[in-house]
N, C-alpha and C positions, 0 to 999 in steps of 0.2 A: 159501373163504379159506384153508383148510389147504393146498390144492394150490399156491396162489400163494405162501404163505410157504415151502413146501418148495422151490419153484422159485427163490425169492429166496435161500435159503440155499445151494442147490446152485450157483447162478450165481456167488456170491462165494467159494466154497470153492476151494482150489487145492491140488494135490498137490506143489507145488514146495517142497522143504525144503532145509535146509543139508546134510543127509546125501546128497542127490542130487548136490550139488556135489562132496562129498568122494569119492563113488563114481566120478563122472565123471573126477575128477583121477587117481584110482588106476587106473581101467580103461584110459583112453586114454593114459596115460603122459605127462601134461602136466608142465609145469614145477612142481617142488615149491614153490619160493619163491612163484610166482604163486598157487598154491592156498592157501598159508598166509596170504598177504596178503589174499585174498578172505575167508578164514575169519575173520581178525582184524577186517576191516571189518564183516562180518555180525554178529559178536559185539557190536560197539560200537553198531550201529543198534538203535533200539527195536523193540518187537514190531510187526509189520505194515509196517515201513519197507522190507522187502526187496522188496516189490512196487512201490515208488515209484521212478520214474526218478531218475537221479543229478542231472539238471539241475533237478529240482523240490525237492531237499533244501535245507534252510536252510544258508546259508554260515556259516563259523565266526565271522565278524564280525557277530554278531547285535546287534539294538537293545537297549541296556542303559539307556536313559534313561527318564524318567518321561513321563507323558502330557502332550502339548502342549509338551514340552521336548525339543528335538533333542539327540542325543548329540554330545559335543564331539570333534571330529577335530583332532588337533594339526597334521596336514599340510595341512588345508584353508585356503584364503586367507581373510584376515579380511574380513568383510562390513561394509559401511557401513550401520549401523543408524540409526534415528531418534534424533536428539539433541534433548533437551528444550531448546529455545532461547527460552523465554519471557523469560529474563533478558537475552538478547542482542537481543531485538526492540526497535526504537525506540518511544518513547512514542506514544500515539495522536494527541496534538496535533501532534507532529512529522510523522506520516504525513499528517495533514490539511493540513499547510502553515501551521499556526498557531504562531507564535513570539512569545511575549509580550515578550521582550527587544527584538526588532526593532520590534515595534509601539510600544513605549515610546520607543525611540530616534527613530523617525520622527515620533511625536507631539511630542517635544521639539524636533526640527528644525523642525517647522512652527510651533510656538509661539515659537521664537526665530529670526526671519528672518536675524539676523546670524551665526548659528552655521553653520560650514561643514558641508555635507552629505556623508555617506559614500556614494559612488557605488555601491559593491558592495551595500550594503543597500537603497538606494533603487531599484536596478534589478530588484528582485524583484516578482513578480506576486502581491502579498499584497492580498487583497480583504476581509480581515476588518475592518480599521479603516474603510475606505471604506463598507462596508455599515452598520456601527454609526453612523457620522457621518451618513449619509443618513437612517437611521431616526430619529436624534436630531433632525435638522433638520425632518423631517416631523412628529415628535411635538411639538416646540416651536411649529411653525406651527399645529398642531391645538389646542394650548392657547391660542393667540391667536385662535381662531375661524376658522382658514383651513385648509380641507381641500385640500392641494396635494401629496399624495403622488404622484399621476400626473405633475404638472408637474416635480417634483423628479427622478424617475427618467427621465422623457422628456428633459429638458434635459441630464441627466448623460450619457445614452447618446449624444445628438447631439453634445454637446461633446467626448466622448471620441473619437468617430469623426473629427470635424474636426481635433482636435489631433493625432491619430495621423497623418492625411494630411499635416498641415503639418510635423510633426517629421521624418517620413520624407523630405520634400523638403529640409529644412534640414540634416539631419545626414548624416554619411557612413556610420556603422554601422547606422543604423536603430533602430527601437524597436517593441516588441510592443504589442498592444492592452491586455494585462494590466498592463503597466508604466504606460501612460498613465492607465488607470482607477485604478490604485493611487495614483499621485501626485496626481491631481486630487481623488480622494476624501479623502486625508489632508489636503490643503490646504483642504478644506471645513470644517475645525474652527473657524476664526474666524467663519465664517458661522453656525455653531450658536450661538456666543456672541451674535451680533447678534440672531438670532431669539429667543434666551432673554431678552434685554433688551426685545424687543418685547412680551413677555408682561406685563412690569411697567409700562412706560409706552409712549406712542405715539411713533413715529419720524417722523411727518409734520410736520416742522418743521426749523428750522435745526440744532438739536443732532442730531436724527436723521439729517439729510442728511450732516452732517460725520462722524458716527460711521459711517455707511454707506460713505462714501468712504474712510475710514481702514481699515475692514474689507476693502474691495475691494482696496486697495493691499497690505494685509497678505497676503491670500490669493494674489494674483498674484505678489508678490515671493517668497513661499515656493515656489510652484510653479515659477517660472522658475529659481530657484536650484537646486532639485533636478534639474530637467531639464538644466541646464547642467553640473552635476557628474556626472550619470549618463551623459550622452551625449558628454561632452568637447566642449562647444560654448562655449568661452571667447570672450568678446567679443560674444555674441549674446543676452545675458540680457534686454536691453530689447526685442528683437524677439520673444522668447518671452513676455515679460510682457504685451505689448499684447493678444494674443488671449485670454490667461488672464484679464485684467481684463474683457474683454467678456463672457466666460462667467460670471464671478462677479458681474458687474453684473446679470445676469438673476436670479440667486438673491437679490441685494439688493432688486431690484424686487418680487419675490414677498414678501419679508419686510416691506418698508416699506408697500406698498400692499395 
């Protein structure tokens, strides 16, 4: 081990000193200014730095910042950092497409058939209200002892497809499946009132038949009014009301019988 340590020390020792530079400058008659500049640079370097190449020496613009904090450079272009935009994000209900104000306006439009409908609001594919009204219709039928959830959803799907095909044939602009399902679902609200009344008393009689016909006319009139205003189909309300009455008549048959 002693021989290895001695070899290690001898290997890293060097006889190169600053005095050799001075003697070389004086002996070979080099430029005096060049020798003085080398001497001044050697004096400024720390001990042991004379053996390090110049390209490995640290630059004068050394890092002066803290850990994990980059140094500020005034000439550097500004970087686009992350902006905390939680306050600027829309509400969750708006991202999901649930607007309670529009739902309330559509519900009032259905409850008041004589009220003019807003075509811009009615042309939205809002399925929140229709799903609630379909569940309410199935729940009230269940309270009356009729388990007809499958019939409700099945007839709703078939009716939406049939009305979508019919309205695309009758209108110029056309209509989407979501808009048809939204309008027909919202106009199902009077049928929920009929099924709720079936829980209290039986509809199999003259009063029940008259009430059912009134509810069917109410639903079909509201749906045809909304379709007419949303699709700009003036003068065709009665043509739209007839297939709507057939569809809501099926729901009335489920409620009465």
